[in-house]
C-alpha positions in Angstrom: -19.2 84.6 194.0 -21.6 87.5 194.1 -20.3 88.6 197.5 -16.8 88.9 196.0 -18.1 91.3 193.3 -19.7 93.5 195.9 -16.4 93.8 197.8 -14.6 95.5 194.9 -13.8 99.2 195.3 -15.5 100.0 191.9 -18.8 98.3 192.6 -20.6 101.3 194.3 -19.6 103.5 191.4 -21.1 101.2 188.9 -24.2 100.9 191.0 -24.5 104.8 191.2 -24.0 105.1 187.4 -26.6 102.5 186.6 -29.1 103.7 189.2 -28.6 107.3 188.2 -29.1 106.5 184.6 -32.3 104.5 185.2 -33.7 107.2 187.5 -33.2 110.0 185.0 -32.5 109.1 181.4 -35.5 106.8 180.9 -37.9 109.6 182.0 -36.1 112.0 179.7 -36.5 109.7 176.7 -40.1 109.1 177.5 -40.6 112.9 177.8 -39.1 113.4 174.4 -41.2 110.7 172.8 -44.5 112.0 174.4 -43.5 115.6 174.0 -43.2 115.3 170.2 -46.8 114.3 170.0 -48.1 117.3 171.9 -49.3 120.4 170.2 -47.8 123.8 171.3 -51.0 125.0 173.0 -52.3 121.7 174.3 -53.4 121.2 177.9 -50.8 118.6 178.5 -47.9 120.9 177.5 -49.4 123.7 179.6 -49.6 121.4 182.6 -45.9 120.4 182.1 -44.8 124.0 181.9 -46.8 124.9 185.0 -45.2 122.0 186.9 -41.7 123.0 185.7 -42.2 126.6 186.6 -43.5 125.8 190.1 -40.5 123.6 190.7 -38.1 126.4 189.8 -40.1 128.9 191.9 -39.9 126.5 194.9 -36.1 126.1 194.5 -35.7 129.9 194.3 -37.9 130.4 197.4 -35.9 127.7 199.3 -32.6 129.4 198.4 -33.9 132.8 199.6 -35.6 131.6 202.8 -33.1 128.8 203.8 -29.8 129.7 202.1 -26.6 127.8 202.2 -23.0 128.7 201.5 -22.1 132.3 200.9 -25.7 133.4 200.6 -26.0 133.0 204.4 -23.8 136.2 204.7 -26.7 138.3 203.3 -29.6 139.5 205.5 -33.0 138.0 204.6 -34.4 141.5 204.0 -31.6 142.1 201.4 -32.3 138.8 199.7 -36.0 139.3 199.5 -35.6 142.9 198.3 -33.1 141.9 195.7 -35.5 139.3 194.3 -38.4 141.8 194.2 -36.4 144.5 192.5 -34.8 142.0 190.1 -38.3 140.7 189.2 -39.6 144.2 188.6 -36.6 145.0 186.3 -37.2 141.7 184.5 -40.8 142.7 183.7 -39.9 146.2 182.6 -37.0 145.1 180.5 -39.4 143.0 178.3 -38.7 139.8 180.2 -34.9 139.8 179.6 -33.5 137.3 182.1 -30.0 139.0 182.2 -31.5 142.3 183.3 -33.2 140.7 186.3 -30.2 138.6 187.3 -27.7 141.5 187.1 -30.1 143.8 189.0 -30.7 141.2 191.7 -27.0 140.6 192.1 -26.3 144.4 192.2 -29.0 144.8 194.9 -27.6 142.0 196.9 -24.1 143.5 197.0 -25.3 147.1 197.5 -27.7 146.0 200.2 -25.0 144.0 202.0 -22.5 146.8 201.7 -25.1 149.3 203.1 -25.9 147.1 206.1 -22.2 146.5 207.0 
C-alpha cells in the first residue's frame, strides 16, 4: 500500500513542501520566540547580527569572484572596482543602500563599456 502512494506523480511535491517547511519555518518561529526575549544591545543579538552580516558578505564575495549568468560577461577587475566604488559611495552617502547599489551598477556598465 505504501509503495503505491510513492508512485503517484504528486508525492515528490508533497515531500518537498513538507521537508522545506520543516527545514525553514520551524527555525524561523523559534527565532521569533527567542528573539522577542533578547534586548537590543545584548550579546546574543549582536552575535546573530554578526553571523547574518558575514553570510551576506560571503554571498556577495562568491558572486563577485565566481559569478554566474550575465555577470560572467563583466571582467573581474570591473566587478571588484564596482563593489569598492559602490561601498565608498554608500559610506559617504550616510549609509544609503540605494546610492551604493546605483553607483555599483553604473560602474559595472561604464567599466564594461570602456573595456569593450
